Each structure stands twice: as structure tokens, then as C-alpha cells.
N, C-alpha and C positions, 0 to 999 in steps of 0.2 A: 219641930219635935225638941225635948227633954233631954236632955242625954243624960246619964247615968256610971259614975267613976267605978270601976273593975276590977282593973293592976295594974302593980307601975311593972314599966319595963326599959334597960339602958337603949335596947335598938328594934323598932316595927319594922319586918320587911313587908311591902307592899307586893302580895305578887307569889309563886311559885310555881314557875317554869324556871330553867332551865339556870338563869340569870339570877332568881331569887332565891333558888335552891340553896343554890353558890352561897352564897352571896349570907344566907341565915347559915348555914352550916360552919365562914370562919367568923364568923362574931363569936356566934354556941364552943368553938373549939378553942379561940383567945379567951377565954371562959366568963367573958358575957353574958346578960338575959336576955334573951332574944326570943322575940313573938315571928312568926310567922300565918303571915294574914292570907289564904285563899279561898276564890267563891267557893271551889268545889273540891273534896280529896280526891274525884274521880278521874283525873289525872287531864292530861289537854293532848295537844303534837307533841311529840317527839322528834329533832331538829338537830343534829350535831353541826358544832361551827367554830370552829379554835381549841377542838376539843383538849389538843396534845397542848398547848399550851394553858392552857387551863390544868391539866393535870400536871404540870411543871412546874405549877404553883400550888402545889397540893389541893388540887380540885379535885369536886367528887362522880363527875361526870364519864370521864375516861374510862376510871373502874366499874361504872355503875351497868356501862356499854360492854365492857368484856364477860359481865357477868350474864347478859342478856345477849350476849352473842347468838345472833343465824350463822351469816358469811360476811364477808369483808373483800374487797376492791382494791386496790392500790393506783389508781387514776392518773392521770400522766407521766406513765414509766417511760415512755419514751423521748420524754423531752429529761433535761436534768434536772437533779434534787427538789433543786430551790424551790420546783411545783410541782411534786410528789403530796397530792391528798387523798388520805383514805377515810376512805368512806366502809358505814358495817351498818346493815341490816340489823335488827336488834327486835326482839321481842317486843311491842309496843305494851301490852300489857304489862305481863311480867321486868321491863324496865320502869312505870310505874311503883309497881309494887314494890319494889328495891328498893325505890327512891325513896319511895314512901316509909316504908323501914327503916331507911338508912334515917331518914330527920327525925321518924319516932324514937331509937334508940341512940340520940342523939341526946350529952346531957347540955342544962342550961337554955337547950330549944323548944319550946313551945307551939304547937299548930294550933292554930285558930279557926273554924272554917266560918268564915265575914268578910262580907263585902264592906273595904275602908272608904267611906266617902268623904270625909274630914280631914284636912291633915291642919290643927290648933301650933298658932304661936304667936308669940310676945315677941315682940322688938326685935322682929328680926328673927327671933330664935325659936326653934320649935320642943311644942309641952309636949304635943298628947296628938293622940292620932279617934279617929268617933267612925262605928259602925253602922250601917243602912240598917240597927234596928236600935242606935241611943247608946251604944254600948259603948262608955271613954277607957283609954289607956293615955296615962301618962305615960312621955320617954322618952326619952335626952337624946336622938338620933332617931328619923327614917328612912326606908332608903326603896326608892319606888324602883322597882323591876316589875311595871304592871303590862311590857310589851303594845301590843298594839290594841289597849283598851279604852287610852284615853282620848277623845276627842274618835273614835274611830268610826270613820267611813268606807264602806262599801262600795264601786265602779265595776259591774257588771254593764258592758256595751256604754251606754247612751245613757244606764240608769246609775245614781246614786243615792245611795242611804245609810244610814243612823246603822251601824254597829260593829261589836265585838266581832273576833276572829269566829270561826263556826257557828253560826247563828247566834250566838252567847248575845247579851247587854251592852250596849259600848260605858264606860264609866265619864259619864255625865260629870256627876253631881264631882268628883273625885279632881276633874277636869277643871272645874271650876272651883271647887276647891283652895289650887295650888293657882291658880290663874288671880285669887284674889288674896292670896299673900306676898304676890310678887313676882312668880315664876312664872318665866316666857316660853309658851309651850310651842313647836314647832312640830310637823306631820314628815314623818319618813317615809315614802312609798315601796311597801311588797308587790310579788307577785305572786299568785297562785296561778300555777296552769292548771287547763281543765280536765278535770276526771276521765277516764274513759271505760266504759265498762264492760269486765271483760268476759261477756258474750257476743260485744262487736267484737271481736279478734278472734281474725284466722293461726291459728297459734304454729297449724304446716308449711306459714313463710313464716315465719321469723327463726330467725337464731339461736341457739340457746347459748346464752352466759354465764358460764359456773360463777363463784369465789374464787377468792386465791389459794392453791393449796400449801403456801410458803405463809402463817398465817400471821400477822404484823396485828400486835393489842395495837389498840389507842392506848392508857397505860402503858406508863414509864417501871410501874410495878408491878403489871402482870408477869407470869413466868411466859 
């Protein structure tokens, strides 16, 4: 497919999950013209990991989690403070909408709904990216934050098949493009527990577990 020029950016961030959003906001807040590419603007899975460390570095995730807070629990309280782990239940839809608004309002950040299928490079230096529809963007740097999409494979028992998360398509073309320019790809295995249908549970036999009364926010900036 012939590609066509669209625009120039200093940085292109591919993938708008937690990592991609943090990377894009960090670049834009440094005054760099940044494009954030995502296949869909309707949101994906929401998981918390190393959130407080990100917050200490000026990140957004903890602030957004506090804004969309339902309840929280500090795990491992019976052990030393080094292993205390804060977990928050947030409104998933509200979190997506809030974080999307933060990105939309951020100066120097441009959100693009498109699948990036190729990274262009000359003499070992990135020069641009191309989308599935042939749109070419000239960029100085590319940050890949595609999560488990690259060469994604799902294992269910003895059955294996290519797939991205939540039954989405894997990033086959982007994976091939990265290998073509010399990037070595390795797989990282993640595990997804089986889902339990609510109607199969006898809640009368279960013990209620409320959130903590002494609320510990994720962000150090949240009162």
C-alpha cells in the first residue's frame, strides 16, 4: 500500500494503555509535540501496578484513580510496611472517561485513533510511522507501549491461537516491522484467571469484606 504524508511530530507514542498515556503526558508536559496512537478511544482493561512510584515521578494514574475511587484496601497490613500494597477499586468507565479528558486537554498532545503498522527507520534512526490506512507521520522518536498486542498468542488449555487482549486482533504488522528494522522481540507471559458467573455464587456462604475506613489515597497530592 502506498502511504501518504499527514503531519510531523517530535514523539509518537503507540498504545494508549497506562504506560502509553503516562509516556505521552510526560512528553507533552515537557513541551514536546506528541501524538498518542490508539486503536480505539473506547477504553480497555484497567489494572493498577507501581502506581505510587509513578505518582512520585509526576505521573497521572494515581490522581485519576483517586478521582474515580469506589473503595480501597491496604493489603499485607499484618506484615512490615515494605510489603504494604494499596489496591483501589475504581469506576472503570469513569476512569477511562476522566483519563481521556486529561489527555484531550493536555497542551502539545494530539490523540489519533489509528492502528500503527510500521515504524520507518533509516541508518538505524527512526524517521516516522505508518498506519493501517497508509497515513505517514514523520517523527523523531517512537515510544512503543503496546502491552500484549505484539505477536500476541492466547493459550486456553491445550489450544493456542493468535490474539490481542479481550479478543482483539494482535499487532502482526507492527511486530514484523520492528523485527525488520532489527528489534528483537521476546514474549512475556501473563495469566488471566477464569471469570465466575455471579448467578453461580451463593453469597450467603461468603463473608463480606468492606474497604478500609481510613482511606489512603494513591496520589501523594490527594488530600
